[in-house]
N, CA and C atoms as an extended XYZ file, in Angstrom:
237
Properties=species:S:1:pos:R:3:atomname:S:1:resname:S:1:resid:I:1 pbc="F F F"
N       -16.746      -11.521        4.928 N   MET     1
C       -16.660      -10.573        4.737 CA  MET     1
C       -15.485      -10.658        3.754 C   MET     1
N       -15.281       -9.223        3.048 N   GLY     2
C       -14.107       -9.343        1.925 CA  GLY     2
C       -13.201       -8.704        2.604 C   GLY     2
N       -12.202       -8.826        1.536 N   MET     3
C       -10.797       -8.273        2.246 CA  MET     3
C       -10.330       -6.981        1.659 C   MET     3
N        -9.724       -6.518        2.233 N   ILE     4
C        -9.646       -4.866        1.606 CA  ILE     4
C        -8.434       -4.956        1.033 C   ILE     4
N        -8.239       -4.383       -0.433 N   SER     5
C        -7.287       -4.663       -0.885 CA  SER     5
C        -5.739       -3.465       -0.467 C   SER     5
N        -4.781       -3.630       -0.800 N   VAL     6
C        -3.666       -3.425       -0.290 CA  VAL     6
C        -3.494       -2.043       -0.880 C   VAL     6
N        -3.472       -1.656       -2.220 N   THR     7
C        -3.835       -0.243       -2.643 CA  THR     7
C        -4.982        0.304       -1.994 C   THR     7
N        -6.094       -0.126       -1.890 N   ALA     8
C        -6.741        0.740       -0.923 CA  ALA     8
C        -6.429        1.135        0.598 C   ALA     8
N        -5.600       -0.214        1.016 N   THR     9
C        -5.119        0.387        1.991 CA  THR     9
C        -4.045        1.713        2.437 C   THR     9
N        -3.320        1.293        1.153 N   LEU    10
C        -2.456        2.689        1.104 CA  LEU    10
C        -2.992        4.205        0.774 C   LEU    10
N        -4.068        3.614       -0.095 N   ARG    11
C        -4.881        5.185       -0.032 CA  ARG    11
C        -5.118        5.729        1.059 C   ARG    11
N        -5.962        4.813        1.899 N   ALA    12
C        -6.472        5.386        2.876 CA  ALA    12
C        -5.710        5.886        3.859 C   ALA    12
N        -4.495        5.241        3.883 N   ALA    13
C        -3.407        5.393        4.918 CA  ALA    13
C        -2.683        6.951        4.591 C   ALA    13
N        -2.578        7.082        3.376 N   LEU    14
C        -1.994        7.942        2.800 CA  LEU    14
C        -2.880        9.672        3.230 C   LEU    14
N        -4.393        9.154        2.773 N   GLU    15
C        -4.864       10.499        2.957 CA  GLU    15
C        -5.201       10.609        4.284 C   GLU    15
N        -5.383        9.658        5.063 N   GLY    16
C        -5.565       10.101        6.728 CA  GLY    16
C        -3.919       10.042        7.705 C   GLY    16
N        -3.157       10.294        6.626 N   CYS    17
C        -1.929       10.799        7.395 CA  CYS    17
C        -1.381       12.050        8.007 C   CYS    17
N        -2.137       12.960        7.733 N   GLY    18
C        -2.263       14.602        8.266 CA  GLY    18
C        -0.976       15.253        7.802 C   GLY    18
N        -0.346       14.442        6.315 N   GLN    19
C         0.746       15.169        6.075 CA  GLN    19
C         0.427       15.434        4.346 C   GLN    19
N         0.735       16.619        3.838 N   THR    20
C         0.866       16.986        2.509 CA  THR    20
C         1.169       15.918        1.280 C   THR    20
N         0.681       15.938        0.133 N   ARG    21
C         1.620       14.805       -0.545 CA  ARG    21
C         3.003       15.609       -1.117 C   ARG    21
N         2.835       16.763       -0.535 N   TYR    22
C         4.559       17.210       -1.248 CA  TYR    22
C         5.147       17.052        0.052 C   TYR    22
N         4.961       16.669        1.502 N   ALA    23
C         5.842       16.352        2.545 CA  ALA    23
C         6.081       14.997        2.339 C   ALA    23
N         5.022       14.136        1.847 N   VAL    24
C         5.297       12.495        1.826 CA  VAL    24
C         6.567       12.322        0.634 C   VAL    24
N         6.475       13.255       -0.182 N   SER    25
C         7.420       12.842       -1.591 CA  SER    25
C         8.535       13.598       -0.938 C   SER    25
N         8.568       14.324       -0.323 N   LYS    26
C         9.768       15.003       -0.042 CA  LYS    26
C        10.324       13.761        1.067 C   LYS    26
N         9.893       13.406        1.957 N   GLU    27
C        10.445       12.381        2.857 CA  GLU    27
C        10.771       10.718        2.007 C   GLU    27
N         9.348       10.318        0.897 N   THR    28
C         9.975        8.834        0.591 CA  THR    28
C        10.612        9.415       -0.432 C   THR    28
N        10.543       10.372       -1.497 N   GLY    29
C        11.632       10.197       -2.552 CA  GLY    29
C        10.597       10.242       -3.791 C   GLY    29
N         9.079        9.659       -3.717 N   ILE    30
C         8.270        9.431       -4.518 CA  ILE    30
C         7.694       10.688       -5.126 C   ILE    30
N         7.527       10.839       -6.422 N   PRO    31
C         7.464       12.107       -7.031 CA  PRO    31
C         5.807       12.489       -6.416 C   PRO    31
N         5.608       13.863       -6.046 N   GLU    32
C         4.424       14.390       -5.795 CA  GLU    32
C         3.298       13.614       -6.851 C   GLU    32
N         3.741       14.040       -7.981 N   SER    33
C         2.454       13.659       -8.945 CA  SER    33
C         2.289       12.107       -9.225 C   SER    33
N         3.145       11.162       -8.647 N   THR    34
C         3.040       10.008       -8.492 CA  THR    34
C         1.952        9.822       -7.458 C   THR    34
N         1.838       10.097       -6.464 N   LEU    35
C         1.048       10.475       -5.336 CA  LEU    35
C        -0.257       10.779       -5.780 C   LEU    35
N        -0.164       11.610       -6.343 N   SER    36
C        -1.676       12.585       -6.661 CA  SER    36
C        -2.196       11.674       -7.846 C   SER    36
N        -1.732       11.007       -8.624 N   ARG    37
C        -2.557        9.869       -9.564 CA  ARG    37
C        -2.499        8.954       -8.589 C   ARG    37
N        -1.959        8.031       -8.006 N   PHE    38
C        -1.785        7.014       -7.062 CA  PHE    38
C        -3.702        6.826       -6.540 C   PHE    38
N        -3.111        8.849       -5.647 N   VAL    39
C        -4.763        8.745       -4.915 CA  VAL    39
C        -5.937        8.842       -5.590 C   VAL    39
N        -5.660        9.674       -6.631 N   ALA    40
C        -7.044        9.629       -7.407 CA  ALA    40
C        -7.488        8.661       -8.149 C   ALA    40
N        -6.742        7.525       -8.122 N   GLY    41
C        -7.216        5.845       -8.877 CA  GLY    41
C        -6.914        5.849       -9.761 C   GLY    41
N        -5.937        6.690      -10.659 N   GLY    42
C        -4.903        6.413      -11.375 CA  GLY    42
C        -4.100        5.591      -11.547 C   GLY    42
N        -2.562        5.889      -12.428 N   LYS    43
C        -1.903        4.708      -12.283 CA  LYS    43
C        -1.625        4.032      -10.848 C   LYS    43
N        -1.381        3.085      -10.823 N   PRO    44
C        -0.952        2.043       -9.433 CA  PRO    44
C         0.575        2.528       -9.421 C   PRO    44
N         0.941        2.319       -8.069 N   LEU    45
C         2.503        2.761       -7.456 CA  LEU    45
C         2.981        1.123       -8.118 C   LEU    45
N         4.172        1.328       -8.294 N   ARG    46
C         5.604        0.391       -8.283 CA  ARG    46
C         6.297       -0.706       -7.438 C   ARG    46
N         6.485       -1.727       -7.026 N   GLY    47
C         6.872       -2.203       -6.031 CA  GLY    47
C         7.522       -1.578       -4.903 C   GLY    47
N         8.747       -1.094       -5.556 N   GLU    48
C         9.621       -0.063       -4.641 CA  GLU    48
C         8.794        1.074       -4.108 C   GLU    48
N         7.961        1.802       -4.888 N   ASN    49
C         7.095        2.942       -4.233 CA  ASN    49
C         5.957        2.631       -3.221 C   ASN    49
N         5.683        1.071       -3.333 N   ILE    50
C         4.966        0.314       -2.612 CA  ILE    50
C         5.512        0.483       -1.253 C   ILE    50
N         6.908       -0.343       -1.281 N   ASP    51
C         7.409       -0.264       -0.244 CA  ASP    51
C         7.589        1.020        0.862 C   ASP    51
N         8.343        2.103        0.266 N   LYS    52
C         8.712        3.138        0.477 CA  LYS    52
C         7.557        3.836        1.155 C   LYS    52
N         6.713        3.753        0.593 N   LEU    53
C         5.066        4.321        1.310 CA  LEU    53
C         4.399        3.790        2.450 C   LEU    53
N         4.748        2.275        2.403 N   SER    54
C         4.294        1.510        3.630 CA  SER    54
C         5.112        1.698        4.623 C   SER    54
N         6.606        1.584        4.573 N   GLU    55
C         7.214        2.085        5.651 CA  GLU    55
C         7.275        3.197        6.456 C   GLU    55
N         7.002        4.784        5.350 N   TYR    56
C         6.723        6.101        5.837 CA  TYR    56
C         5.595        6.068        6.699 C   TYR    56
N         4.353        5.236        6.503 N   LEU    57
C         3.076        4.993        6.813 CA  LEU    57
C         3.231        4.246        8.131 C   LEU    57
N         4.082        3.474        8.210 N   GLY    58
C         4.266        2.339        9.454 CA  GLY    58
C         3.377        1.195        9.182 C   GLY    58
N         3.138        0.725        8.189 N   LEU    59
C         2.210       -0.405        7.672 CA  LEU    59
C         2.886       -1.627        7.164 C   LEU    59
N         2.258       -2.490        7.552 N   GLU    60
C         3.355       -3.961        7.389 CA  GLU    60
C         2.246       -5.101        6.695 C   GLU    60
N         2.808       -5.590        5.730 N   LEU    61
C         1.634       -6.461        5.114 CA  LEU    61
C         1.977       -8.126        5.674 C   LEU    61
N         0.640       -8.831        6.298 N   MET    62
C         0.795      -10.165        7.305 CA  MET    62
C         0.118      -10.968        6.492 C   MET    62
N         0.536      -12.112        6.645 N   PRO    63
C         0.159      -13.090        5.841 CA  PRO    63
C        -1.244      -13.414        6.952 C   PRO    63
N        -2.276      -14.114        5.788 N   LYS    64
C        -3.672      -14.227        6.354 CA  LYS    64
C        -3.377      -15.840        7.243 C   LYS    64
N        -3.630      -15.908        8.653 N   VAL    65
C        -3.954      -17.275        9.312 CA  VAL    65
C        -4.893      -17.750        9.227 C   VAL    65
N        -5.215      -19.257        9.412 N   LYS    66
C        -6.160      -19.804        9.206 CA  LYS    66
C        -6.719      -20.131       11.090 C   LYS    66
N        -7.825      -20.555       11.146 N   GLN    67
C        -8.036      -20.620       12.228 CA  GLN    67
C        -7.086      -21.711       13.178 C   GLN    67
N        -6.425      -22.502       12.468 N   SER    68
C        -5.537      -23.459       13.006 CA  SER    68
C        -4.269      -23.314       12.974 C   SER    68
N        -4.090      -21.975       12.935 N   GLY    69
C        -2.474      -21.358       13.063 CA  GLY    69
C        -1.841      -21.261       12.159 C   GLY    69
N        -1.977      -22.105       10.753 N   THR    70
C        -1.224      -22.286        9.696 CA  THR    70
C        -1.571      -21.080        8.560 C   THR    70
N        -0.773      -20.993        8.031 N   ILE    71
C        -0.772      -19.909        6.911 CA  ILE    71
C        -1.512      -20.191        5.848 C   ILE    71
N        -2.305      -19.409        5.079 N   LYS    72
C        -3.156      -19.967        3.922 CA  LYS    72
C        -2.254      -19.767        2.891 C   LYS    72
N        -1.954      -20.854        2.138 N   PRO    73
C        -1.178      -20.520        1.079 CA  PRO    73
C        -1.970      -19.663       -0.071 C   PRO    73
N        -1.162      -18.784       -1.053 N   GLY    74
C        -1.440      -18.090       -1.941 CA  GLY    74
C        -1.257      -18.916       -3.116 C   GLY    74
N        -2.076      -17.977       -4.172 N   LYS    75
C        -2.288      -18.622       -5.656 CA  LYS    75
C        -0.686      -18.452       -5.893 C   LYS    75
N        -0.389      -19.462       -6.627 N   LYS    76
C         1.255      -19.565       -7.387 CA  LYS    76
C         1.187      -19.894       -8.574 C   LYS    76
N         1.481      -19.066       -9.454 N   GLY    77
C         1.491      -18.933      -11.088 CA  GLY    77
C        -0.166      -19.017      -11.740 C   GLY    77
N        -0.257      -19.061      -12.660 N   ARG    78
C        -1.668      -19.197      -13.706 CA  ARG    78
C        -1.485      -20.037      -14.283 C   ARG    78
N        -2.983      -20.814      -14.491 N   LYS    79
C        -3.145      -21.983      -15.497 CA  LYS    79
C        -3.696      -21.431      -16.682 C   LYS    79
Protein backbone atom coordinates (compact mmCIF):
# COMPACT_ATOMS: atom_id res chain seq x y z
CA MET A 1 0.00 0.00 0.00
CA GLY A 2 1.45 3.37 -1.03
CA MET A 3 1.94 6.27 1.31
CA ILE A 4 -0.03 9.46 0.67
CA SER A 5 2.26 12.49 0.38
CA VAL A 6 2.18 15.37 2.83
CA THR A 7 1.24 17.80 0.04
CA ALA A 8 -1.61 15.58 -1.16
CA THR A 9 -2.91 15.36 2.41
CA LEU A 10 -2.69 19.15 2.82
CA ARG A 11 -4.47 19.78 -0.49
CA ALA A 12 -7.29 17.37 0.36
CA ALA A 13 -7.69 18.81 3.87
CA LEU A 14 -7.71 22.38 2.54
CA GLU A 15 -10.28 21.57 -0.14
CA GLY A 16 -12.45 19.69 2.37
CA CYS A 17 -12.26 22.12 5.31
CA GLY A 18 -15.41 24.00 4.34
CA GLN A 19 -13.72 27.41 4.34
CA THR A 20 -12.90 29.63 1.39
CA ARG A 21 -9.27 30.22 0.50
CA TYR A 22 -9.88 33.86 1.41
CA ALA A 23 -10.95 32.87 4.95
CA VAL A 24 -8.02 30.47 5.33
CA SER A 25 -5.68 33.19 4.07
CA LYS A 26 -6.97 35.72 6.60
CA GLU A 27 -6.69 33.23 9.47
CA THR A 28 -3.23 31.86 8.59
CA GLY A 29 -1.54 34.85 6.99
CA ILE A 30 -0.76 32.78 3.87
CA PRO A 31 -1.59 34.83 0.75
CA GLU A 32 -4.74 33.64 -1.04
CA SER A 33 -2.80 33.49 -4.32
CA THR A 34 -0.29 31.11 -2.71
CA LEU A 35 -3.09 28.84 -1.51
CA SER A 36 -4.71 28.89 -4.96
CA ARG A 37 -1.47 27.94 -6.73
CA PHE A 38 -0.87 25.18 -4.18
CA VAL A 39 -4.36 23.68 -4.60
CA ALA A 40 -4.03 23.85 -8.40
CA GLY A 41 -0.85 21.76 -8.15
CA GLY A 42 1.47 24.59 -9.03
CA LYS A 43 3.98 26.18 -6.72
CA PRO A 44 4.64 24.16 -3.52
CA LEU A 45 4.28 25.70 -0.08
CA ARG A 46 7.33 26.84 1.91
CA GLY A 47 8.06 25.15 5.23
CA GLU A 48 6.61 27.89 7.43
CA ASN A 49 3.39 27.90 5.37
CA ILE A 50 3.12 24.11 5.68
CA ASP A 51 3.37 24.58 9.45
CA LYS A 52 0.71 27.33 9.51
CA LEU A 53 -1.68 25.44 7.25
CA SER A 54 -1.21 22.16 9.14
CA GLU A 55 -1.94 23.86 12.45
CA TYR A 56 -5.03 25.62 11.04
CA LEU A 57 -6.36 22.34 9.62
CA GLY A 58 -5.52 20.37 12.77
CA LEU A 59 -3.06 18.07 11.01
CA GLU A 60 -0.06 16.50 12.64
CA LEU A 61 2.92 14.74 11.07
CA MET A 62 3.59 11.45 12.83
CA PRO A 63 6.53 9.06 12.43
CA LYS A 64 5.79 5.75 10.79
CA VAL A 65 6.03 2.90 13.29
CA LYS A 66 7.19 -0.62 12.48
CA GLN A 67 5.31 -3.69 13.72
CA SER A 68 7.87 -4.07 16.52
CA GLY A 69 7.02 -0.59 17.81
CA THR A 70 10.27 1.07 16.77
CA ILE A 71 10.38 4.10 14.53
CA LYS A 72 11.51 3.51 10.95
CA PRO A 73 14.59 5.58 10.19
CA GLY A 74 14.26 8.17 7.44
CA LYS A 75 16.78 8.74 4.70
CA LYS A 76 19.63 10.92 5.87
CA GLY A 77 21.56 12.85 3.26
CA ARG A 78 22.28 11.90 -0.32
CA LYS A 79 25.03 9.76 -1.76
